[in-house]
C-alpha positions in Angstrom: -98.7 122.7 -62.3 -101.0 125.2 -64.2 -103.8 123.1 -64.2 -103.2 122.6 -60.5 -102.9 126.4 -60.4 -105.9 126.8 -62.5 -108.4 124.6 -60.1 -107.3 126.0 -57.0 -108.1 129.4 -58.6 -111.5 128.3 -59.5 -112.1 126.5 -55.6 -111.4 130.0 -54.5 -113.5 132.0 -56.9 -116.3 129.2 -56.1 -115.8 129.5 -52.4 -115.8 133.4 -52.5 -118.6 134.0 -54.5 -120.6 131.2 -52.1 -119.2 133.3 -49.5 -121.2 136.3 -50.7 -124.3 134.9 -51.6 -124.3 133.0 -47.8 -124.0 136.5 -46.7 -126.6 138.2 -48.7 -129.1 135.4 -47.7 -128.5 135.5 -44.2 -131.4 137.8 -43.3 -134.6 136.1 -42.4 -137.6 138.2 -44.5 -140.8 136.8 -46.2 -143.6 138.3 -47.7 -147.2 137.8 -48.9 -147.8 134.2 -47.3 -147.4 135.3 -43.7 -144.2 134.8 -41.3 -144.7 131.4 -41.3 -141.7 130.3 -38.5 -139.6 133.6 -39.5 -138.0 135.0 -36.2 -139.8 138.5 -36.9 -138.8 141.7 -35.6 -141.0 143.7 -37.7 -144.3 142.6 -39.6 -146.0 145.0 -41.9 -149.7 144.2 -42.2 -152.4 145.2 -44.8 -155.7 146.6 -43.7 -157.1 143.9 -43.5 -154.2 142.8 -41.1 -152.6 140.1 -43.2 -148.7 140.0 -43.2 -147.3 141.5 -46.6 -143.8 141.6 -45.1 -141.7 140.1 -42.1 -138.1 140.7 -41.2 -135.8 140.0 -38.1 -134.6 143.6 -38.6 -131.8 145.9 -40.4 -132.0 148.9 -42.7 -134.3 148.5 -46.1 -133.8 151.2 -48.2 -136.7 150.1 -51.1 -139.3 147.1 -50.1 -140.7 147.1 -53.9 -143.9 145.8 -54.2 -143.7 144.0 -51.0 -144.6 147.3 -48.8 -147.0 148.6 -51.4 -150.5 147.8 -49.3 -149.0 147.9 -46.0 -150.9 150.5 -43.7 -149.9 148.8 -40.0 -146.7 147.7 -38.8 -146.2 145.6 -36.0 -142.6 145.8 -33.9 -141.4 143.3 -31.4 -138.5 145.6 -30.0 -136.2 148.3 -30.7 -137.1 151.9 -32.3 -137.9 152.0 -35.8 -138.6 154.9 -38.6 -141.0 153.6 -41.3 -141.3 155.9 -45.1 -143.4 156.1 -47.7 -140.9 156.6 -49.9 -137.7 154.5 -51.2 -134.5 155.5 -49.7 -135.8 156.9 -46.5 -137.8 159.5 -47.8 -141.5 160.8 -47.8 -144.1 160.7 -45.0 -142.6 158.9 -41.9 -143.5 157.9 -38.7 -141.4 156.2 -36.0 -142.3 153.4 -33.6 -140.7 152.0 -30.7 -140.8 149.1 -28.0 -143.3 146.3 -28.5 -146.4 147.7 -30.5 -149.1 147.2 -33.2 -149.7 150.7 -34.9 -151.3 152.2 -37.7 -149.0 153.8 -40.0 -151.2 156.9 -41.0 -150.6 156.0 -44.6 -150.3 153.3 -46.9 -147.6 151.8 -48.5 -144.0 151.3 -46.6 -141.0 152.0 -49.1 -138.3 151.8 -46.7 -137.3 151.7 -42.8 -134.8 151.8 -40.7 -133.0 152.2 -37.1 -133.0 155.8 -36.5 -129.9 157.0 -35.1 
């Protein structure tokens, strides 16, 4: 009886952990090697117009090393604000609609949908 309860508890724990992992990896993003087949709403590019980060959307508080060389942004739709610092701080630029635009600063630390 105790073995069955422990087995059931172990299975629930594994299922719970697997569910958390799936929710974390459900955002589609890619970096450093271009966007490939990623469904992209946001694409950050360096000064040579090479992709450094791609995302299907969602707020990002800290891009870390991925956004360090970003100088341009390509947005497929929506309104987005890009910040030079992490946690939505520092110089910022807001872009809207389907647009490719220079950010006016080097390096993106974070971005989000305003509102």
